[in-house]
Every structure is written in C-alpha cells, then in structure tokens.
FIVEX-983751 format. One line per 2 residues: number of its first residue (from 1); their letters; for each residue x, y, z of N, C-alpha, C. Coordinates in steps of 0.001 Angstrom, whole numbers, plus 500000, padded with zeros to 6 digits. Example, Ala and Ser with C-alpha at 12.3 -4.5 7.8 and 13.67 -1.06 7.14 Angstrom:
BEGIN
1) as) 513190,494310,507800,512300,495500,507800,513200,496700,507800  512850,497750,507080,513670,498940,507140,512900,500030,507870
//
This chain:
BEGIN
1) mt) 476071,152701,176354,475563,151342,176573,476324,150686,177715  475644,150151,178707,476267,149525,179860,476729,148113,179512
3) lv) 477990,147806,179831,478537,146486,179567,478229,145575,180747  477590,144448,180482,477220,143494,181525,478088,142259,181399
5) rv) 478807,141899,182467,479627,140696,182479,479029,139707,183478  478926,138467,183048,478373,137431,183904,479415,136327,184031
7) kg) 479919,136152,185231,480965,135162,185464,480440,133751,185201  481211,132993,184422,480844,131617,184141,479955,131456,182920
9) fk) 479636,132561,182237,478779,132499,181054,479481,133131,179847  479246,132548,178694,479790,133059,177448,478717,133820,176701
11) vf) 478966,135098,176458,478001,135956,175772,478628,136440,174469  477922,136268,173358,478447,136663,172057,477295,136876,171083
13) sd) 477609,137415,169914,476636,137575,168829,476989,136604,167723  475965,135859,167246,476233,134884,166194,476376,135588,164838
15) rh) 476535,134796,163772,476797,135376,162445,475619,136163,161902  474448,135972,162502,473278,136749,162095,473081,137995,162955
17) gk) 474013,138204,163881,473918,139369,164756,473026,139162,165956  472568,137914,166171,471698,137632,167305,472533,137291,168535
19) rr) 472195,137904,169666,472966,137675,170889,472672,136286,171450  473727,135607,171879,473629,134284,172474,474305,134284,173840
21) cy) 473867,133350,174677,474461,133235,176013,474468,131754,176416  475644,131252,176858,475788,129856,177265,476494,129768,178618
23) hr) 476067,128809,179403,476759,128511,180649,477989,127670,180297  479176,128124,180663,480409,127500,180191,480552,126051,180671
25) rs) 480298,125799,181941,480576,124478,182506,479608,123412,182003  478372,123793,181772,477391,122805,181325,477081,122897,179836
27) gk) 477408,124036,179217,477094,124229,177813,475637,124527,177548  474863,124756,178596,473426,124992,178436,473172,126451,178045
29) pv) 472277,126659,177059,471985,128027,176632,470984,128710,177563  471042,130011,177583,470050,130825,178283,469098,131381,177219
31) dl) 467829,131124,177379,466830,131597,176427,466636,133100,176629  467251,133895,175773,467221,135352,175945,465885,135963,175548
33) er) 465012,135181,174919,463667,135692,174631,462800,135618,175881  462942,134523,176635,462209,134386,177900,462866,135180,179013
35) fp) 464211,135272,178972,464964,135959,180025,465851,137014,179370  465316,138202,179096,466066,139251,178385,467408,139551,179050
37) fg) 468428,139714,178230,469782,139923,178727,469865,141150,179643  470433,140944,180832,470612,142039,181790,469436,142278,182707
39) sv) 468306,141576,182473,467123,141749,183322,467268,140942,184605  466364,141201,185539,466360,140440,186789,466123,138962,186503
41) ef) 465194,138684,185571,464893,137296,185217,466116,136596,184628  466935,137349,183879,468149,136778,183295,469121,136313,184379
43) fv) 469350,137151,185379,470300,136793,186442,469757,135662,187314  468432,135601,187490,467839,134495,188240,468050,133184,187491
45) ec) 467888,133202,186161,468101,132000,185359,469577,131582,185381  470480,132535,185330,471909,132219,185403,472248,131556,186734
47) er) 471692,132087,187811,471934,131496,189126,471377,130083,189206  470208,129864,188578,469598,128530,188591,470504,127524,187876
49) lc) 471056,127906,186722,471932,127006,185979,473201,126690,186753  473730,127683,187441,474937,127457,188253,474663,126474,189383
51) kl) 473529,126640,190054,473186,125748,191165,472933,124321,190680  472325,124201,189491,472072,122869,188949,473375,122120,188709
53) ve) 474376,122807,188169,475656,122171,187906,476334,121772,189209  476276,122655,190214,476874,122340,191514,476213,121122,192140
55) tv) 474873,121029,192016,474144,119896,192586,474523,118597,191881  474652,118643,190557,475022,117449,189801,476412,116973,190191
57) eq) 477345,117925,190367,478712,117548,190703,478818,116981,192108  477936,117427,193012,477971,116942,194384,477317,115573,194522
59) ak) 476369,115238,193645,475655,113971,193746,476581,112798,193411  476362,111699,194082,477185,110511,193859,476748,109804,192577
61) pg) 477722,109309,191797,477385,108618,190546,476504,107398,190795  475542,107191,189893,474702,106009,189958,473650,106022,191044
63) tl) 473348,107185,191607,472389,107274,192700,471125,108005,192269  470119,107926,193127,468867,108640,192879,469121,110143,192817
65) gl) 470016,110639,193683,470308,112067,193706,470882,112561,192396  471762,111777,191778,472338,112183,190502,471273,112181,189404
67) li) 470403,111166,189426,469338,111099,188426,468421,112315,188537  468066,112692,189761,467214,113872,189961,467920,115123,189444
69) sk) 469216,115253,189748,469970,116432,189314,470054,116505,187800  470298,115355,187159,470365,115329,185693,469017,115706,185084
71) yr) 467950,115194,185672,466610,115486,185156,466273,116960,185325  466604,117539,186479,466286,118947,186723,467071,119876,185794
73) ah) 468229,119425,185330,469027,120241,184424,468629,120070,182963  467713,119144,182695,467311,118835,181317,466103,119681,180907
75) pa) 465967,119998,179617,464792,120755,179146,463463,120075,179460  463467,118747,179616,462223,118046,179949,461626,118582,181242
77) fg) 462474,118999,182174,462008,119604,183428,461804,121108,183272  462740,121763,182590,462650,123213,182438,461451,123674,181635
79) dl) 460955,122825,180735,459815,123204,179895,458466,123004,180598  458477,122400,181773,457226,122207,182499,456701,123547,183004
81) as) 455411,123612,183258,454819,124812,183842,455424,125052,185224  455527,126307,185628,456171,126640,186898,455490,125948,188075
83) rt) 454171,125848,188026,453437,125179,189104,453830,123707,189174  453964,123047,188013,454338,121636,187988,455756,121445,188504
85) rk) 456663,122340,188126,458050,122243,188617,458105,122353,190138  457282,123231,190699,457251,123373,192154,456739,122096,192819
87) dy) 455710,121498,192214,455165,120252,192769,456199,119132,192695  456902,119047,191566,457954,118031,191428,459070,118275,192451
89) qr) 459439,119551,192606,460530,119874,193525,460165,119505,194954  458907,119651,195316,458476,119245,196652,458724,117753,196867
91) tf) 458473,116963,195828,458739,115525,195907,460236,115252,195988  461028,115961,195190,462479,115774,195227,463041,116131,196605
93) dy) 462505,117179,197207,462953,117557,198559,462612,116461,199561  461442,115861,199387,461049,114774,200288,461987,113571,200142
95) lk) 462506,113344,198934,463362,112190,198666,464835,112429,199003  465193,113630,199459,466597,113937,199749,467252,112959,200724
97) pi) 466561,112505,201787,467215,111568,202719,467685,110270,202066  467113,109889,200924,467535,108654,200263,468219,108958,198931
99) ad) 468741,110176,198787,469361,110580,197522,470591,109750,197185  471291,109225,198202,472508,108438,197953,472218,106967,197659
101) tp) 470954,106583,197590,470599,105189,197299,470951,104849,195852  471735,103783,195626,472079,103400,194251,470821,103036,193455
103) lv) 470802,103404,192201,469638,103132,191358,469393,101632,191195  470458,100824,191269,470296,099377,191081,469500,098746,192222
105) kf) 469373,099449,193347,468635,098904,194485,467137,099154,194393  466732,100010,193462,465306,100326,193356,464588,099204,192612
107) dt) 463611,098637,193296,462726,097658,192678,461297,097987,193105  460342,097205,192626,458937,097493,192915,458624,097519,194408
109) pl) 459069,096528,195208,458771,096578,196647,459321,097823,197343  460526,098294,196916,461102,099489,197538,460278,100725,197196
111) vv) 459840,100857,195946,459024,102015,195563,457688,101996,196301  457101,100816,196455,455848,100699,197210,456069,101145,198652
113) ki) 457198,100757,199231,457510,101153,200598,457652,102671,200718  458309,103281,199728,458463,104748,199718,457101,105419,199583
115) rd) 456272,104893,198684,454920,105438,198498,454109,105360,199785  454127,104201,200430,453324,104001,201639,453800,104880,202791
117) ka) 455123,105043,202911,455650,105891,203983,455264,107350,203755  455321,107803,202493,454910,109179,202176,453432,109381,202485
119) ad) 452631,108346,202211,451193,108438,202494,450938,108471,203999  451704,107716,204769,451517,107688,206217,451859,109029,206860
121) th) 452882,109694,206338,453348,110947,206953,452692,112190,206378  452317,112153,205093,451788,113364,204443,450442,113160,203759
123) gr) 449855,111991,203888,448539,111768,203311,448583,110933,202045  447437,110332,201742,447322,109425,200603,447669,110100,199282
125) rf) 447183,111308,199066,447405,111981,197790,448887,112249,197553  449605,112645,198612,451036,112904,198435,451781,111599,198179
127) gn) 451377,110531,198859,452002,109236,198614,451844,108812,197167  450651,108990,196629,450421,108649,195220,451205,109572,194286
129) yv) 451351,110823,194678,452090,111771,193840,453572,111418,193810  454117,110985,194943,455517,110548,194987,455719,109375,194028
131) rt) 454788,108433,194022,454879,107300,193105,454839,107779,191660  453948,108721,191354,453834,109235,189992,455118,109907,189540
133) vl) 455691,110757,190406,456923,111466,190047,458076,110479,189866  458171,109476,190727,459220,108474,190578,459062,107711,189268
135) al) 457823,107395,188893,457589,106693,187635,458042,107539,186451  457733,108833,186464,458167,109727,185391,459684,109881,185386
137) lf) 460276,110021,186566,461728,110178,186681,462463,108930,186175  462008,107750,186614,462652,106510,186191,462451,106258,184695
139) sw) 461313,106653,184156,461075,106509,182719,462057,107363,181934  462257,108596,182400,463229,109499,181760,464637,108905,181865
141) gr) 464981,108351,183022,466308,107783,183219,466528,106512,182415  465493,105688,182267,465626,104447,181512,465909,104731,180042
143) er) 465253,105761,179497,465464,106113,178094,466897,106591,177836  467582,107038,178877,468942,107565,178730,470003,106647,179330
145) gy) 469595,105447,179688,470556,104444,180110,470948,104457,181569  470247,105238,182393,470586,105258,183817,470007,104043,184540
147) lk) 468906,103496,184037,468279,102311,184609,467928,101350,183481  467852,100067,183817,467450,099065,182844,465934,098932,182764
149) dn) 465258,099270,183858,463810,099111,183909,463224,100238,184748  461921,100407,184662,461216,101405,185468,460475,100670,186586
151) pa) 461033,100629,187799,460414,099858,188880,459106,100442,189406  458760,101668,188990,457529,102292,189487,456419,102290,188448
153) ar) 456675,101689,187277,455739,101812,186156,454411,101123,186412  454433,099969,187046,453206,099181,187171,452622,099191,188583
155) ik) 453026,100149,189383,452518,100243,190754,451229,101070,190762  450215,100549,191396,448929,101233,191448,448922,102288,192557
157) si) 448011,103226,192421,447839,104245,193460,447066,103676,194643  447260,104303,195795,446511,103908,196987,445085,104420,196843
159) kr) 444120,103546,196984,442724,103941,196850,442238,104664,198106  441333,105593,197878,440739,106315,199005,439814,105391,199773
161) sk) 439891,105455,201084,439023,104641,201922,437567,105057,201714  436683,104067,201656,435262,104367,201448,434674,105184,202596
163) sa) 435270,105055,203775,434768,105790,204935,435377,107180,205052  436391,107473,204214,437054,108778,204292,436162,109854,203680
165) pe) 436178,111061,204248,435374,112144,203669,435872,112501,202278  434976,112877,201420,435338,113211,200046,436130,114503,200001
167) an) 437215,114473,199255,438053,115660,199120,437489,116591,198046  437463,117883,198352,437046,118900,197376,435666,118627,196786
169) rp) 434722,118331,197653,433363,118048,197176,432739,119292,196562  431763,119107,195661,431071,120264,195092,430284,121028,196159
171) wr) 430205,122341,195995,429431,123174,196907,427951,123113,196524  427098,123155,197524,425649,123239,197270,425283,124697,197006
173) dh) 424128,124895,196380,423720,126262,196019,423630,127167,197237  423017,126700,198323,422862,127565,199494,424215,127876,200131
175) er) 425199,126991,199964,426533,127255,200503,427228,128347,199701  427061,128326,198400,427647,129382,197565,427061,130739,197924
177) ha) 425742,130793,198111,425096,132058,198455,425546,132553,199827  425631,131651,200787,426021,132035,202149,427442,132587,202184
179) vl) 428349,131970,201437,429744,132414,201426,429871,133776,200764  429212,133971,199625,429301,135261,198934,428775,136396,199805
181) ea) 427720,136137,200564,427163,137172,201436,428070,137478,202624  428889,136479,203041,429727,136667,204228,431102,137240,203915
183) lp) 431507,137219,202652,432865,137652,202309,433011,139171,202366  434164,139656,202834,434446,141098,202718,434666,141456,201254
185) sh) 434555,142739,200942,434563,143174,199540,435839,142783,198800  436994,142777,199486,438248,142492,198795,438452,140993,198541
187) mi) 437546,140139,199062,437669,138697,198833,436626,138162,197858  435684,139000,197452,434606,138522,196596,435096,138180,195197
189) vp) 435946,139041,194614,436402,138810,193239,437161,137490,193084  438164,137205,193922,438864,135921,193729,437952,134709,193887
191) va) 437028,134754,194856,436112,133626,195035,435148,133541,193845  434717,134680,193327,433823,134672,192161,434524,134086,190939
193) lm) 435813,134357,190773,436566,133785,189657,436671,132265,189781  436795,131783,191015,436822,130333,191237,435431,129739,191048
195) mf) 434431,130422,191546,433071,129886,191616,432351,129900,190273  432614,130922,189454,431859,131069,188209,432701,130874,186948
197) cg) 434044,130890,187100,434915,130659,185943,435720,129372,186068  435654,128732,187234,436343,127465,187420,437845,127570,187560
199) ld) 438376,128745,187931,439822,128896,188061,440335,128216,189326  441560,127710,189239,442239,127220,190432,442420,128385,191402
201) pq) 442447,128117,192723,442694,129209,193678,443955,130003,193352  445050,129315,193024,446294,130024,192732,446182,130848,191459
203) da) 445492,130314,190442,445312,131060,189197,444434,132297,189409  443434,132165,190274,442511,133280,190513,443206,134434,191217
205) is) 443951,134137,192275,444544,135228,193056,445760,135846,192375  446363,135128,191406,447534,135676,190710,447187,136207,189322
207) lk) 445897,136231,188987,445454,136677,187664,445845,138136,187431  446539,138404,186316,446954,139761,185989,445776,140572,185422
209) ks) 445830,141884,185631,444777,142754,185121,444689,142682,183600  445815,142442,182946,445825,142368,181480,445062,141166,180949
211) ai) 444727,140201,181828,444008,138999,181392,442520,139257,181186  442033,140419,181633,440620,140759,181480,440499,141955,180545
213) sd) 439752,141764,179465,439581,142825,178481,438242,142659,177784  437504,143755,177645,436217,143763,176943,435252,142717,177493
215) gn) 435278,142527,178809,434351,141593,179425,434706,140131,179245  435930,139852,178773,436370,138473,178560,437587,138154,179420
217) ln) 437706,136894,179777,438863,136403,180524,439738,135607,179570  440990,136020,179432,441925,135362,178529,443215,135077,179292
219) ts) 443386,133836,179725,444546,133484,180537,444943,132040,180238  445797,131478,181064,446187,130070,180942,446451,129526,182335
221) rq) 446272,128226,182494,446492,127591,183790,447988,127507,184074  448363,127856,185305,449765,127768,185676,450243,126317,185700
223) kt) 449352,125410,186055,449752,124018,186208,449994,123327,184881  449185,123597,183874,449285,122886,182603,449664,123784,181435
225) ge) 449531,125101,181585,449787,126005,180480,448656,126052,179470  447570,125323,179742,446433,125268,178819,445663,126591,178842
227) av) 445298,127071,177657,444610,128354,177536,443193,128275,178100  442767,129381,178693,441402,129514,179201,440839,130827,178672
229) wv) 439778,130741,177873,439122,131945,177365,437632,131794,177602  437063,132689,178411,435623,132656,178678,435099,134081,178823
231) pl) 433896,134333,178348,433246,135612,178670,432956,135644,180170  433190,136773,180794,432972,136865,182233,431486,136806,182563
233) pr) 431082,135918,183469,429676,135881,183895,429282,137194,184571  428002,137466,184589,427515,138730,185150,427933,138903,186606
235) vv) 427893,137836,187389,428247,137940,188808,429686,138412,188974  430586,137910,188120,431991,138324,188209,432137,139782,187801
237) rd) 431423,140198,186743,431493,141609,186324,430981,142518,187428  429893,142107,188094,429357,142914,189192,430352,142986,190347
239) al) 431030,141868,190640,432009,141844,191728,433185,142765,191420  433604,142778,190164,434693,143675,189774,434283,145140,189912
241) gi) 433003,145404,189665,432526,146777,189743,432488,147343,191154  432317,146474,192160,432233,146959,193545,433504,146679,194338
243) ap) 434504,146069,193706,435747,145745,194414,436531,147013,194732  437234,147053,195867,438046,148221,196212,439129,148461,195155
245) th) 439392,149711,194833,440440,150035,193867,441813,149830,194500  442779,149444,193674,444148,149233,194166,445118,149372,193004
247) da) 446413,149444,193318,447447,149634,192298,448223,148355,191998  447788,147215,192530,448480,145956,192280,448340,145564,190809
249) it) 449302,144793,190296,449245,144364,188903,448251,143222,188717  447804,142645,189827,446840,141544,189771,445416,142078,189889
251) vc) 444470,141298,189396,443061,141681,189493,442623,141734,190952  443087,140772,191733,442687,140662,193131,443791,141192,194039
253) an) 443390,141821,195124,444357,142348,196088,443784,142205,197495  444680,142143,198475,444236,142009,199859,443771,143351,200409
255) sr) 443512,143397,201690,442965,144619,202301,443958,145779,202276  445234,145472,202057,446258,146531,201978,446557,146927,200533
257) gr) 445797,146358,199599,445993,146705,198199,447168,146008,197549  447646,144928,198139,448782,144183,197595,448315,142843,197044
259) pw) 449073,142271,196116,448673,140967,195570,448580,139905,196661  447594,139039,196536,447433,137953,197490,448542,136918,197312
261) tv) 448851,136222,198397,449600,134971,198321,448605,133850,198614  448928,132639,198180,448020,131515,198410,447804,131306,199897
263) sg) 448903,131316,200670,448788,131099,202111,448026,132235,202782  448234,133460,202302,447536,134608,202884,446045,134554,202645
265) fr) 445649,134142,201439,444222,134060,201144,443563,132948,201949  444230,131811,202043,443670,130707,202821,443538,131090,204290
267) as) 444503,131861,204795,444435,132299,206193,443240,133224,206429  442887,134021,205438,441726,134908,205567,440418,134138,205368
269) wr) 440440,133117,204538,439237,132333,204245,438880,131402,205402  439873,130880,206097,439648,129853,207120,438692,130312,208227
271) pi) 438892,131478,208865,437966,131872,209937,436543,132131,209442  436396,132604,208208,435056,132816,207645,434342,131485,207494
273) kk) 435059,130483,206983,434476,129155,206806,434066,128553,208149  434941,128667,209149,434641,128087,210466,433419,128752,211090
275) rl) 433297,130059,210919,432143,130772,211490,430851,130320,210816  430872,130195,209497,429675,129771,208777,429316,128320,209107
277) ea) 430325,127479,209331,430054,126102,209748,429387,126076,211112  429890,126905,212042,429320,126956,213396,427886,127459,213374
279) eg) 427574,128359,212443,426223,128902,212334,425285,127958,211581  425827,126906,210974,425010,125975,210212,424671,126464,208812
281) ai) 425344,127536,208369,425060,128082,207040,425662,127229,205936  426754,126526,206245,427399,125641,205278,427730,124319,205973
283) gs) 427918,123284,205181,428314,122003,205729,429820,121917,205877  430299,120836,206459,431736,120652,206631,432347,120167,205320
285) gl) 433633,120379,205189,434350,119860,204027,434435,120783,202833  434027,122048,202977,434155,122973,201851,435620,123335,201641
287) tl) 436074,123301,200385,437412,123761,200033,437314,124676,198826  438286,125573,198692,438299,126455,197531,438497,125657,196244
289) kg) 439280,124605,196313,439484,123745,195148,438171,123080,194727  437272,122878,195689,435999,122253,195388,435134,123074,194457
291) lr) 435443,124358,194288,434646,125184,193384,434856,124775,191926  436022,124209,191594,436214,123670,190237,435290,122477,190024
293) ht) 435159,121633,191048,434225,120508,190982,432791,121020,190835  432509,122136,191512,431164,122706,191458,430820,123151,190036
295) va) 431733,123869,189404,431505,124332,188028,431285,123144,187101  432137,122126,187220,432011,120940,186360,430690,120218,186604
297) ti) 430290,120127,187870,429048,119435,188206,427839,120155,187615  427798,121477,187750,426668,122246,187217,426602,122131,185698
299) la) 427769,122219,185037,427785,122096,183576,427303,120712,183129  427711,119671,183886,427261,118311,183549,425763,118173,183740
301) em) 425224,118776,184804,423782,118722,185043,422998,119462,183961  423652,120458,183350,423004,121186,182258,423029,120391,180958
303) gh) 423788,119280,180956,423839,118434,179777,425032,118663,178877  426021,119466,179305,427190,119716,178472,428123,118509,178489
305) de) 428802,118286,177368,429686,117124,177242,431009,117372,177959  431790,116299,178116,433035,116370,178883,434079,117244,178211
307) rt) 434097,117313,176886,435052,118170,176193,434776,119646,176484  433516,120016,176521,433149,121393,176850,433557,121728,178284
309) ia) 433305,120795,179200,433689,121008,180594,435197,121135,180723  435931,120293,179995,437394,120357,180033,437907,121696,179512
311) dm) 437288,122213,178449,437689,123515,177914,437422,124632,178927  436301,124545,179618,435974,125550,180629,436999,125543,181758
313) lg) 437470,124363,182134,438401,124233,183251,439862,124328,182825  440119,124440,181532,441499,124519,181074,442220,123193,181166
315) qk) 441529,122100,180806,442119,120761,180840,442415,120291,179424  443580,119668,179239,443937,119163,177919,443092,117960,177533
317) tt) 442817,117093,178502,442030,115888,178229,440714,115953,178997  439825,115017,178685,438513,114994,179343,438534,114146,180611
319) em) 439679,113556,180920,439754,112650,182065,439407,113362,183370  440027,114544,183603,439758,115278,184840,438360,115888,184819
321) ar) 437869,116249,183642,436496,116760,183554,435516,115686,184003  435781,114445,183600,434941,113326,184034,435031,113141,185550
323) hy) 436240,113312,186076,436439,113171,187524,435711,114271,188284  435851,115507,187812,435232,116640,188499,433711,116574,188472
325) sr) 433138,116046,187403,431681,116082,187239,431016,114759,187569  431731,113859,188262,431188,112515,188506,429970,112526,189399
327) ha) 429755,113606,190162,428606,113659,191061,427433,114424,190459  427532,114764,189201,426466,115549,188591,425144,114796,188638
329) nk) 424099,115544,188919,422764,114964,188971,422209,114883,187551  422067,113672,187042,421610,113484,185666,420087,113411,185553
331) sk) 419385,113750,186636,417936,113566,186638,417246,114392,185563  417733,115598,185287,417096,116430,184275,417184,115770,182904
333) kl) 418353,115223,182592,418524,114564,181309,417679,113290,181249  417718,112506,182338,417010,111235,182340,415495,111421,182379
335) ak) 415032,112574,182886,413597,112830,182903,413029,112844,181485  413857,113169,180507,413432,113153,179108,413748,111815,178458
337) vv) 414890,111221,178862,415343,109983,178233,414424,108809,178576  414061,108675,179855,413293,107512,180301,411940,107414,179609
339) pe) 411154,108493,179505,409888,108379,178766,410091,107966,177312  411169,108478,176674,411439,108084,175295,411785,106599,175223
341) fd) 412571,106141,176205,412942,104730,176265,411698,103858,176477  410840,104328,177356,409608,103586,177648,408734,103497,176397
343) ae) 408623,104589,175678,407812,104601,174456,408397,103683,173400  409733,103670,173284,410394,102809,172309,410097,101347,172585
345) ln) 410148,100954,173852,409915,099557,174206,408453,099154,174015  407556,099973,174520,406145,099597,174547,405446,099746,173201
347) kr) 405887,100724,172416,405184,100977,171162,405816,100274,169969  407108,099988,170045,407781,099481,168848,408436,098116,169035
349) rt) 408918,097811,170237,409748,096629,170396,409111,095519,171233  408051,095811,171946,407439,094803,172809,406150,094286,172178
351) kv) 406064,092981,172007,404867,092375,171447,403809,092203,172545  402630,092681,172291,401560,092586,173266,401011,091152,173295
353) vk) 401006,090543,174457,400516,089168,174626,399148,089218,175250  398130,088743,174504,396747,088754,175026,396424,087413,175690
355) pr) 395644,087443,176738,395265,086178,177401,394403,085337,176484  394466,083998,176603,393660,083102,175776,392206,083151,176199
//
C-alpha cells in the first residue's frame, strides 16, 4: 500500500474506521466521497483550500476583498454548481480593483455606480449580474455580521432598451432546417441536443456517453444541478446513428475525435452562421442559447403548461420557463377559446334586446 502524505493536511481514521482529512490552518474538511483520497481530484481540492486560506490572509480586514475570500471559503459557495461558481468568480475577478474598499463605504449609490460601469464596459446583462452577485454576497455577509445592511438588496436591474435587438430569440422553422442541412456531420449531434432536447450549449457539448441509455437522456444541468430526463426525439436518435465514431468520453466530439470546448464549438459555428445569413437562409440574431427559447416556445404553442416546460428545460421554478416561452403564438389555443367565449356570451349571458 502506497503511503500518501499531504503537507498542511491532517489525515486519520475516526473511531468507526472511516478515513478523514482536514486542512490544518483552516480546519476545513476534504469530502473524500467527492474527492477520493490520493486521486487527482483530491490534490486539486487540497490546492484549492490552500489558495483560499492564502487569499483570506492577504485580504485587508473589513474590506470587500476579505468578504469575497470568506464567502469563497464557505460551503455556501462550495456547494454551488460548478458553472455557477465560475460565473460568480468572473464577477469577483471584475471586482478585484476595488477589493480594498472598506465595507462601510458601500451604499446604494455606490453599488448603482458599480453596476452601471460594468454595464458600460461589458454589457447590460453583465452589469445586472454584478448587482445580483453583490446582493447575494452582502446578504451572506450581513447574516454573519460583516455588514449592518445589504446596500444592493433593493436596486433594480437595468432594463433592456426597446430599440435593442432581442437576445437569444427563438429560431424559426425554416432557420432550423437550413442550419441542420448546412452542418458537418460532427456538429449535428450537439446542435440536435440543443434544438430538440433544450440543453444548454455547454451541457450539450460536455454530455457524457453514460447519460444516454435505452433511447433516453438522463443528465443534470451544470448551472443548477437540476435533473433532466427525456426520451430522445427521433431526430436526435437519427443524428447519433450517422455521427462519426470516436473514443471521447463525451457524446459529441470535434473533427479530431476529441471533446468539444465551448469556445471551440462557437468558433466552428460562427462561419456557418455568417454564410447562411449572407445567403438569406437565416435571419440575423441567431444564437445557440436561443434554441432553449425555441423549445419552450414550441411547447407553449402546443398548449403545455409552464411546469412541464420548466421540467423539459431543467428549471427548478417556472419563472424562466415563462421567460423563455413569452413569444409563443397562442393562436391555436385561442382559435378554440374565442368561439367558446362567444357562445357563452351570446347564448347564455347576453339578453337579446328587440326593437319596439
């Protein structure tokens, strides 16, 4: 048996014979079920805990930087989905230039100024996201006595300009057909998973082969951890049948048979989209994320409720399902409702007035 020593960590067996591991300086445990002892994942987690402690010690007391460091070292951050942690970290990196700002200086006007500056440099959505993360961070800090109040709690998001193009609009039927016909064989499966199963682009390209069994898709969203289970539509099964074989652990692979990266897939998709736009086969503004809106819109037009749409998209609440399907054409439903409404009024509720 190979003896593994990890500097700065205490490794022992408890009275039940179960192995335990703690970081000495912080006292934080290493979850050996998620990160098996001696594995690559174990050493990565140990390094993460060491860096967190170093960051906390370097941060100045009573500052935004210290609050961020304390939050990142807490289970409230560690228990988030990996995708969410990355999004939060992007915001924390953006806030590094003001990390030494004392927490007592943060008030509503200052947070609004930070939000607006982020929106000016990186777009409206990022500005609103910075405000959201600050509100969550300050709420966590207030509960633990770092702040007396949450200065970002009652700040509204920046509204989208009415003249601005719609982000991630739903795809039209002819656009879906044109794209599928133009894609090379190794790109059809990931787009089909987005188009017919409603997966996020990142979830589609990183989907493991083990997630597909007996014609069913059984996975979870990286962003929320919410389970997604759907029978594979026929189009997706057909795409899997003609896809090039490869040895990657993921369902989808690039032309070299290796797992896709998000940036790599977008780089391959971009010239195809531009060519189809130039040919007039598709309109402007198509995004891969828009395919989730497309799935929600079609389901809403079919008459499915928001809870069903949320389950299809892997959403915990119906709020985003309502957002995604807001452009659904309700004409099919109303074509039946209006005649019934008309009959109710004219036959039962309206008194016929005859001329004298």
